Structure formats: structure tokens, C-alpha cells
C-alpha positions, 0 to 999 in steps of 0.5 A: 225954516220948518220948526219940526226941521233937523239940520245936520252935517256930513263929514268928508275928510279930504287928502292928497295922494301924493303918489297917485296925485290924486284927492280921495276922500271919506265919508266916516257916517256912512263907512265910504271910502272913496278915490276922487279925482285930479283937484279937490273939486273933482273929489267933492262931487264924487264924494256927493254922488257917493253920498247921494248913492248911499241914502238911497235904499232905491225901495218905493213899494211898500207894504199896503198896511204901511205908511210911508214918508221920505225927508228931503235931502238934499246932497252939495 
């Protein structure tokens, strides 16, 4: 790991809904509430997809006077 790298974690809270018999999740830091799936693993996959979507702003262009850099982030 480089000296200038910052390591952090994103909290995902899973809960089982007995009424629907499905695992759901909440990502408090990103204000994401999502319906999961039949298994906790399926909910984890959907949570990872939601986090990736939330972190990707979709912008790939910038004004010529702006210096843009991207920090690589892996989810999952």
C-alpha cells in the first residue's frame, strides 16, 4: 500500500424481513435503503451494486482549466 493511500470501510446493515422473507440492507453513509434478496449474499451483491452506482457521478468531461483525477475504489 502506498504511503498516501487512505483505507476506509463503508458500513452495510442487513436485516431479515420476516413478513416478505427477504434480506434488505441500509448503507447509512450514502443514504441508501435497498431491497435485497432471498439470501444475505444476494442482498450483499445488490448493496455493492448500489454503492458503485452512488459513487459514480457519470461525469467524464471537465472544463479545460480543471485538473481532474480519480481515486480507484473497489466495492464488493
